[in-house]
C-alpha angles and dihedrals in degrees: 000000000000110000092205111098089355121143087263096055094040089045091057090049091047091049091051089052093046090047089052092054095037124170091017113083130229129209124229094261091053091049093049091049096044091048089054092046092049093051095044099031096144089063087061096048092262135117120313113299120260092216128043120263100255119183095243097042092123087063088068089075094068095047095040096065096066094041090048090054088054091047092052090053089054091050092047092049089050091052092242097111138024137201128224126196105222132173089259094049140272115338125193126210138174114253117229087268093056100074090042090055091049090050092060094052107100106176115126089235091058092050090051089047092052092050092052093044090054090049093047094048093047099040107024111026099059093056101036130091098206096219094047092045091050091052089049091053091050092045092049091050090049092049091048090053091243093117112070136163088261093054092053093066 
C-alpha cells in the first residue's frame, strides 16, 4: 500500500485541520478544500506549497473525498475525532484528545503542515464557500490546460 495520500496520511492532515479549528467542526467539503489549499498553499497566495505543483493536481479533489471519509473513520475509531449529525449535514470535529495528539507529533512535515493549516483556517476558510471554491479550482485547472481527459480517470 502506498502511504502517500493514504487514509493514514490524509487522516493526519485532517486531524491537524480539525485541531486548528477545535472546537468548531468542519464538514467533508470544507476538509477536502482545506486539505487541497494546505498542500498547494502557494497557488492561493500563501506559504510555499507542501506538495509539488503537478499538472493534474486539481484531480486530487475527486479522489480525496472518498479517502478522506476512510481517514475520518480511522480518527473516530482512535478517539481523536468525532462526528455530529446536524441539520446542515455531518460535521467533524477533533475530540479533546485530537489537538493533544497533534502536539506530540514532531516531524518537520507536521510542523509545516500545522503552519499552513493555521494560515488556511485564518485566511481562507472564513471567506470560502467550500463547494464554490472547489468548482473554481477545477475551472481554473481546466482553463490552464492542467485538467485533461486523461487526468479525469
